[in-house]
C-alpha positions in Angstrom: 109.1 104.2 97.9 109.8 102.9 101.3 111.8 99.8 102.0 111.2 97.3 104.7 113.6 96.1 107.3 114.3 92.4 106.9 115.8 90.2 109.5 118.2 87.3 108.9 115.4 84.8 108.7 113.6 86.8 106.0 116.9 87.0 104.1 117.6 83.3 104.4 114.0 82.5 103.1 114.4 84.9 100.2 117.8 83.4 99.2 116.3 79.9 99.2 113.1 80.7 97.3 115.0 83.0 94.8 117.1 80.0 93.8 114.0 77.7 93.5 110.5 79.1 93.7 109.1 75.6 93.9 111.0 74.6 97.0 108.7 73.1 99.6 108.1 75.2 102.7 109.2 72.3 104.9 112.5 72.1 103.1 112.9 75.9 103.7 111.9 75.4 107.3 114.6 72.7 107.8 117.3 74.8 106.2 116.3 77.7 108.5 115.8 75.6 111.6 112.2 76.8 112.2 108.8 75.3 111.8 106.9 75.0 108.6 104.2 77.3 110.1 106.8 80.0 110.7 107.9 79.8 107.1 104.3 80.0 105.9 103.7 83.1 108.0 106.9 84.8 106.8 106.1 84.1 103.2 102.7 85.6 103.7 104.2 88.6 105.5 106.7 89.1 102.6 103.9 88.8 100.1 101.7 91.3 101.9 104.5 93.8 102.1 105.0 93.5 98.3 108.5 92.1 98.7 107.4 88.9 97.0 105.3 89.3 93.9 104.1 85.8 93.3 105.9 83.0 91.5 106.3 82.1 87.9 107.5 79.4 85.5 110.4 80.5 83.4 110.1 79.6 79.7 113.3 79.0 77.8 112.7 81.0 74.6 115.1 79.0 72.5 113.3 75.8 73.3 110.1 77.2 71.8 111.8 78.6 68.7 112.8 82.1 69.7 116.5 81.9 69.0 117.4 85.7 68.8 117.5 87.9 71.9 118.0 91.6 71.3 118.2 94.7 73.3 117.1 97.9 71.4 117.6 101.5 72.4 114.8 103.6 71.1 115.0 107.3 70.3 111.6 108.9 70.1 110.8 111.7 67.7 108.7 113.3 70.4 109.7 112.4 74.0 106.2 113.3 75.1 105.0 110.1 73.5 106.4 107.9 76.3 102.9 106.8 77.4 101.5 106.0 73.9 104.7 104.2 72.9 104.7 102.2 76.1 101.1 101.1 75.5 101.9 100.2 71.9 104.9 98.1 73.0 102.7 96.2 75.5 100.8 95.0 72.4 103.9 93.5 70.8 104.3 90.0 72.3 108.0 89.7 71.4 108.8 92.7 73.7 109.4 91.2 77.1 110.9 94.2 78.9 110.8 98.0 78.5 112.8 100.5 80.6 112.9 104.3 80.7 116.6 105.1 81.1 119.1 107.8 81.5 121.8 108.3 78.9 121.5 108.2 75.2 118.2 106.3 74.8 114.7 107.4 75.6 113.7 103.8 76.1 115.4 100.5 76.2 113.6 97.2 75.4 114.3 93.5 75.3 112.9 91.4 72.5 112.8 87.7 71.7 112.5 86.8 68.0 112.5 83.5 66.1 115.6 84.6 64.1 117.3 87.6 62.7 114.8 87.9 59.8 111.9 87.9 62.3 113.8 90.6 64.4 114.2 92.8 61.3 110.4 92.5 60.6 109.6 93.4 64.2 111.8 96.5 64.0 110.5 97.5 60.6 106.8 96.7 60.9 106.1 97.1 64.6 108.6 99.5 66.1 109.4 102.1 63.4 105.7 103.0 63.0 105.6 104.0 66.7 107.2 107.3 66.0 110.9 106.5 66.5 113.6 108.9 65.3 115.8 105.8 65.2 116.8 102.7 67.1 120.0 100.9 68.0 120.0 97.1 68.2 122.3 94.9 70.2 122.0 91.1 69.7 122.8 88.9 72.7 124.7 85.7 71.9 124.3 84.1 75.3 122.9 85.0 78.7 126.0 84.6 81.0 124.3 85.5 84.3 120.6 85.5 85.3 119.5 85.8 88.8 117.0 87.5 91.1 117.9 90.6 93.1 120.9 89.7 95.3 120.0 89.1 98.9 123.1 90.1 100.7 122.9 91.0 104.3 120.0 93.4 103.8 119.3 93.6 107.5 122.7 95.2 108.1 122.2 97.9 105.4 120.8 101.4 106.1 
């Protein structure tokens, strides 16, 4: 995986749009002291390079009835089942992230559930049948920090 050299204008643009994906290009242009056309071209370049991967609306799970956020470490009975377990996890709408990790877990997932009872049913009815040796669940009380990738002087790094 190669990385792309960003200049200070790219970094400034990324900082602004990471804070607010709906910020108008003209507002970004004013903050960066360049034309709106220059911002449009830079955004297009960053998109074409794959640095920017679209924009999205962020849904607050609690506001739509999903009050429990949990992280679950999965231990597979057969580690060769990564692909089939991943495909099965994609079919469980409550699973919002899945990571292959180093350390004690084979996989680490993030789930939103309506409540603890719903979480238990997801674990029992949807996860355990996937061929897990066991799982370890951590419930999140509150998200203290959420941000995009930090954009800190990337042009100066090697």
